[in-house]
N, C-alpha and C positions, 0 to 999 in steps of 0.2 A: 507368450505367457507375459503379462505387464508384472514389470518388475516392480518388487516396494519402495524400492529408493534409487532417484536417479543421483548420482551425486553430482553430474552435469549441472543441475538446472541451482545447486546453490553456486555453482558459478556465474551463472547469467542473476543470481539474486546480488550477489555481492559486486559484480559489474552496476547494476541497476543503481545500487544504495550509492556507490563511490560518484557514479553522477549527479546523484542529488545532493549530496553534504559537500563535493567540492562546488556545485553549481551555487548555495548557500554560502561556504564560508569564503570562497573566491571567484564572485560570478562573471568574473572578466574573463579568468581563465577558461572558465565553461561556460561560456554564456546559454546556450541550450540544456544544458543538464538537465534541467527539468524533465525532460523525454525519459528520464530514468521511472518516473512516475509510471508511466505510457507503459514502459516494458515489464512495472510491477503489477501492472492490472490483468495483462495478455498471463503472466506468470500466475497468478491468482487463479486464475480461469480455470488454467489447466489442472494445477494443483487440485483445487477444489473438484474437479471434475474424476478425477483418477483416482482419488481419493477416499471421497465422500458422496458424490453427486450419482455415480453409479451406481453403488450400491443402494441407494433409494430408489431409483427408476428398476431396477432390478428386483426390489422388495427384499433385497440382502438385510436391509438394515431401516431404520425410520426416520422421520424429517426430524426428529426428538434426537435422536444419537447423531443428526449432521448438526444440529443446532450447540448441540454439549460440546461437541469433539469443537467448533469455531469458538467457542467460547472458552473454552477451555485455552486454546491457541493464543486467543488474541486479548482478552479481558484483562488478563493477571499483569500484565506486563503495562497494559494501557493505562488501567487504574491508578498503579501504584507511579506512575511517570505525570500523569494529569495532578494526581494528588499531591506531589512533591514541588512541581511547579507551580501550582497555587498556592500552596505554603510557602515558596521563595517568591514569587509575586505578590503575594501581602506583604512581603517585609520589603521589597526592593523596589517596587514599581510605585509611581507618583499615581495620588487619586485620580487625576484623569484618565491615568494609564487602564487604570483597574477599572474603572468604568465602561472602556473599550472591551477593556477582557471579562469583563463577567458575561455577557451575552451567552458570547460561545460555550462559558466552563457551565453554564445553568442545563446543556443539551449534551453535553458530552456523554452522561449516562444513557441518554434517548440515543444516541448515535445519529444525532441532527445538525451536529455542530455545523456541518457542510452550508447549511441554510443561513446562518449567521455570518458566515464568511462571504457566502454570496453577497448578502445584502451590504456588508459594509468593508471584507478584506480583501485584498491584494496581495497574491502570494508573490506576485515579481517584485512588488517595489521595495527597499530597505527604508528603515532600519529593522525588518524586524518584530516591528510593532505588537504583534499578538504573541506571544512565549506558545498557545498549542494551536496555531494555524496549522500547521502540519499533520493534524489528525483529520482534517480534512476526507483524505483520500478513506479513512478506516470506513467513515458514514457513508460515503459512494459505496464500497462495498460490503457491510452490512446488510445495505437498502438491495445492493443486488442480492444477494440471499435470501431476501422475503420473496424478492421477485422469483426467484429460481421455485422456491416452495409453493407460491399461486401456480406457476405451472406446474407442478408436477402433481398439484390438488383435482386440477382442473383438467389434467390427461391421464388420470390413472389408469385407465384401461386401453389408450390409445399412446404408448410411446412416440410412433411416428409425428400425432399432433406438438406433442412436445419439441421436436425437433424444427418444427414448421413455424411454430409461434416463436421460439428462440433467433429463428432466421431472419423472420418478421420483425422483430426487435431491435434486431440490431443493425437492419436496414435503416430503419425507423431512427435510431441512432448515432448513426453515420451522417444522414441527412442531417439531423438535429446540429450534432459537431459542425459539418461545412457549413450551414447557413448561419448559426451561430458565431462561430469562431472564425473560418475562414472567411466570409463574407461582411464578420462585423456586427452581425444584428445584436448580438449580447454573449460578448466574449466571456466573462465572469460566466454566463451558465453555461456555455459548454467548457469552462473550467473545473466547476465547484460541483455541476449536479448530475446526476446518476444518467440523466438522458444522453449527455454527452459522454458520456465515459462508458455507458454500458456497453457500446461494440464492442471494447477493448477487453473487458471481461468475458463477454461472450464470443470472441474471435481464440481464446485460449478453451473455451466449452467444446464450441465446433469442432476443434482441430483434435484436441483428445477423443472426442467421436468418432471423427474421421480415421484416425490414428488404428482403433480397436478394429476398424474395417477390413485394415490392408495390412495389419501387421503381421501375415503368415505372409505376404508376397514372399517370392523364392530368393529375387534380389537384394540384398540390403545394402542399404543408401552407402556411398562413401563417405568416410571419415573425413575427409577433407574438405568436403561440403559443407557438415559442421561446423569443421575448426572457421572455415570464411564466413560462416552466419554470426557465429559471437565476433568476430573480428567487424564483421558491419554495424552490430548492436553497438561496440564499445566504441567504434572509431566515426560512427554518422552525427552524433551529438556536438564532434569536435571538429569536423568540416566547415570551411566558412563557409556561409552563404546569404545571397541579399536580404535583407531585411524585411519583413511581413510578414502575414499570417499564413498565405500560401507557400514559404517556404517552411515557415514550420510546420504546416500540414502535411508537406513532402515529407518532410524528416520524420514525423512522427509515423505517416505510414510504412517509412522504410522502417525503422526502428520497430514497429509491431510486429510487419512482415517477418523481418528477420528471426524474432524472439520465436513466434510462433512456427517459424520451418525450423529452427533448430530445435526447439522442444518436439518435435514429430519425428526428427532425426533421432536425437537420443535416444528414445523410447524406443524405435524402428530396428536402431544398431545395437549389436551387444556391446562393440569395442569402439573405442576411443581414443584419439591420441591424450599423452600424459598431462600436456599443457591443459587440456581441457578440467582435469583432475588436482591440482596442485592443491595440498592441502592447506597452505594458509589462505588462500583464495575462499578455497570452501568453506573454512573457518568465518572468513567474514562473512559469505552469504549465509551460513548460520546463524550468526550473532546479526544480522541486517536490518531485523524487524528492531531489537530494540536498540540499535544504532539509529535509525530512523527516528523512535519515537525521542531518545534522549538529544539528538546533535542540535536539532531548532531550538529548543527551550533554553539549553546552553547558551547559543549565540545568541539569543534573542534579548538573555537577562545580562548576560555579558557586557552588548550594547547598550541596554538601560545604564546599567551602573557606568559604564564608560561615557556615556553621554555623545558617544560618537560610534563612527564603523569602524570595525577593528583592524589593527595593523595585521599584514600575513602572519607574521610570528604568534600574536595572540589568538588569531581563529585557528593556528595549529593547537597551539596549547590547550585551547577548549577541544576540539576533536579529540585529543590524545584524552584527555579526560572523558567526553564522550565515550570513545572507545570502552574504557576502561567500567565505566558503570556500564556500559551494552553487553561485554562479556560476564559481569557480576548476575545482571538480571535476567541472561540468559541460564546462567548455570545454578543460581539460588531461587529464581522464580520461574521461568518458564520451563525449564527442563523437568523439574519434579512435580509440579500442577499438570501438564500436560502429559509425561508417562504415568500420571498415577501413583507417582510414587509416594504424593501426600494427597488428602483432598482426595476419596477417590470417588465417592458419593456424588454425584451432581447436587443434590439437594443442599449436601454439606457445603458445597463451594460455592453456590449461591449465598446462602448465608453467611459465607466467611467473605466475600466480597461486597457484601452491602453496606457494612459498615463505611466501605473507600468512596462508595457512590454517593452514600449518605453526608459525609464529609464533604465531597465536594459541591454536592448540592448546598448545603449550608454558606460554605465558603464563598458560593458564588453569588447568594442570596443577601449574605448580608455587603457583598459588593455592591451588589444590585440598590440595596433599600436605603443607603448611604453615600449613593454617588461616587463611591471609593475613599469616601474619607473616611470608613469603619476604625481605623486608628486613631 
């Protein structure tokens, strides 16, 4: 039986978000902490499969329900963060910085901002020039949902074809990742575009599909193996390795495969060591989405105000503020809307969030039309 909630998944989310946050705040301390994003992609593929995709494939729900659930989960916190960041940037950034910021802001409501970053951004270079650069992966994830919808519609009567096409797409994506990233043909393409990330999202989907096939196995996995895989996810980005794209690719593969294996074992095994269910760590996992959204804009704007990179103390204070905002966003925005305690109807939800999208577009257009000199 597939359990509705796996607390250990929140532990993985906590590890992933902390790797990313520490990498952005203290890059010398966790130089490959960006692997947290790769871990997030595998987790996302797994979670959407067990909660949303399989009910669609089995005709227990519709694609409209799938997109409505994803929109409730992701859009409110994203629009809130982007809108407030746009307003703060309008006040704090120089015209030249606003002119750079505006194109990606225009594309935010359409989940196409990763193309703007692909053309001109570099997430690995300080000083955190674009305050919403961290939203690129949300665009990639939404584009993956569209691909899944296309596969579902194209294979309505033959589920086997869905899996064959997904495996083929994942294989092509991995080849794209190797050619563009590891071999250096176009590192930005491998980083920012769906073809370079699809294999990670698809890995999560495929692992859950496999778990459904073998979940009735008579011998449950050993709990120690689950802990070992989680330890691998945590330690792999911290292990020193030779510089170069090949080393990064190997670490990425280790992190993604360990994440997929851990998720499968969480699903198959009913009991785990308490270390995987620490309450404080799980809470960090629950607010991980909001923390991911908030930490980068705050770091970026703090750098803009200071005119230099932050000291460790300044970075720590900024992250504490990000954590507070993440907690407030989770309790006051994410959960009330996600659990339908407010705005129960999907059409009403669209009407409520439409003004935020319109405001974001208005601010972005003002920046574009005036070359950032709107003030």
